[in-house]
C-alpha positions in Angstrom: 142.6 111.9 161.7 141.5 113.3 158.3 138.3 112.1 156.8 140.1 110.8 153.7 142.1 108.4 156.0 139.1 107.0 157.9 139.1 103.3 158.5 136.3 101.0 159.6 137.7 101.0 163.2 137.4 104.9 163.2 133.6 104.9 162.3 132.3 101.6 163.7 130.0 101.1 166.6 131.7 98.7 169.0 130.0 95.3 169.1 129.2 95.6 172.8 127.2 98.8 172.1 125.0 97.5 169.2 121.7 95.8 170.0 121.3 92.1 169.3 119.2 89.0 169.8 120.0 85.3 169.9 118.9 83.2 166.9 116.4 81.4 169.2 114.6 84.6 170.2 111.1 85.1 168.9 110.1 87.8 166.5 108.2 89.4 169.3 111.4 89.5 171.4 113.2 91.1 168.4 110.4 93.8 168.2 110.9 94.5 171.9 114.6 94.7 171.6 114.5 97.1 168.6 111.8 99.3 170.2 113.8 99.6 173.4 117.2 100.2 171.8 118.9 103.5 171.2 122.4 104.4 170.2 124.4 107.5 171.0 126.8 108.3 168.2 128.9 111.5 168.5 126.4 113.0 170.9 123.4 112.2 168.7 120.6 109.8 169.5 120.0 107.2 166.8 117.6 104.3 166.6 118.8 101.0 165.2 117.3 99.9 161.9 118.5 96.3 162.5 119.5 93.9 165.2 122.5 91.5 165.0 121.6 87.9 165.4 124.0 85.6 167.3 124.0 81.9 168.0 124.4 80.4 171.5 128.2 80.5 171.2 128.1 84.2 170.3 129.0 83.7 166.6 127.3 86.3 164.4 124.8 84.6 162.1 123.0 87.5 160.5 120.9 90.6 160.9 117.2 91.2 161.2 116.0 94.5 159.8 112.7 96.2 160.6 111.3 95.2 157.2 112.3 91.6 157.8 110.3 91.7 161.0 107.3 93.2 159.2 107.5 90.5 156.5 107.8 87.9 159.2 104.6 89.1 160.8 102.6 88.8 157.7 99.8 86.3 158.4 100.1 83.0 156.5 96.5 83.3 155.1 97.5 86.6 153.4 100.7 85.1 151.8 98.6 82.5 150.0 96.2 85.1 148.6 96.7 86.5 145.1 97.9 90.1 145.3 94.7 91.7 143.8 92.7 90.0 146.6 95.0 91.3 149.3 94.7 94.8 148.0 90.9 94.6 148.0 90.9 93.6 151.7 92.4 97.0 152.6 90.8 99.3 150.1 88.1 101.1 152.1 86.9 103.1 149.0 86.0 100.0 147.1 84.4 98.1 150.0 80.8 99.0 150.6 81.0 98.2 154.3 83.9 99.9 156.2 83.3 97.5 159.1 84.7 94.7 157.0 88.1 96.4 157.2 87.9 96.4 161.0 86.9 92.8 161.0 89.8 91.9 158.7 92.2 94.0 160.7 91.2 92.1 163.9 91.8 88.8 162.2 95.2 90.1 160.9 96.2 91.4 164.3 95.5 88.0 165.8 97.4 86.2 163.0 100.4 88.7 163.5 100.5 87.8 167.2 100.7 84.2 166.2 103.5 84.8 163.7 105.4 86.8 166.3 105.9 83.5 168.2 108.2 82.3 165.4 112.0 82.3 165.7 113.9 85.3 164.5 116.3 82.9 162.7 113.6 82.2 160.1 113.4 85.9 159.0 117.0 87.1 159.5 119.3 88.0 156.7 122.6 86.1 156.6 125.8 88.1 156.6 126.6 88.7 153.0 129.7 91.0 153.5 132.1 92.2 156.1 135.0 94.6 156.3 138.2 94.5 158.2 138.8 97.0 161.0 141.7 98.5 158.9 139.7 98.8 155.7 139.5 102.2 154.2 136.3 104.2 153.8 136.3 103.7 150.0 136.1 99.9 150.5 133.3 100.3 153.0 131.3 102.4 150.6 132.0 99.9 147.8 130.8 96.9 149.9 127.6 98.7 151.0 126.7 99.7 147.4 127.7 96.5 145.7 125.8 94.3 148.2 122.9 96.8 148.7 123.3 96.7 152.5 123.3 99.4 155.1 125.1 97.5 157.9 128.5 95.9 157.7 130.1 93.8 160.5 133.7 94.8 161.2 136.2 92.0 161.8 139.6 91.9 163.4 140.9 88.5 162.4 137.9 86.2 162.9 136.4 88.2 165.6 133.5 90.6 165.1 134.5 93.8 166.8 131.8 96.3 165.6 129.5 97.4 162.9 129.5 100.2 160.4 126.2 101.7 159.4 125.5 103.6 156.2 124.2 106.6 158.1 127.6 106.9 159.8 129.5 106.4 156.5 127.3 109.1 155.0 128.2 111.5 157.8 131.9 111.0 157.1 131.4 111.5 153.4 129.2 114.6 154.0 131.9 116.0 156.3 134.5 115.4 153.5 132.4 117.2 150.9 131.2 120.1 153.1 134.7 120.7 154.5 136.1 120.9 151.0 133.5 123.5 150.1 134.3 125.7 153.0 133.0 126.0 156.5 129.3 126.5 155.5 127.0 123.5 155.7 124.2 125.3 154.1 123.6 124.6 150.4 123.8 127.5 148.1 120.6 128.7 146.4 
């Protein structure tokens, strides 16, 4: 199949191969899942940048990205501090006693462990867009750009059958561009 005729079904990762968590999982469990997951796509190893989040009946509710996890781990006491105060806590050059950073870091680590007990459902991003398994590459690119997302669930009817990642879309687009330029994949200087 030529690159210009690629459809979501051609470039998606099947749903049973993509890592996920249940909405009742803790943030810590999401960290474990994302750290222990690896995808093999076209012979290349790839780490997931997000997890799918399902309810108990296996309905897709959202995704949780690495940055959502990091935000979710931010201690509550830091969230209530004004930003200039937060910055001072971590600026070793300004602080006269570098041991204060270590003391603060210890307090932060403990608070992060506490935050990690919270449910992933509180930090997940709801699904804002999907594509159909027959949708053309152009529609996939448009959806990703217009919604500013890098992971799209792929539907067949009402069923989620896979996901399309921006990295995989980029590879297809790169193949299209480089193939049109000739067989060389090395940029001209």
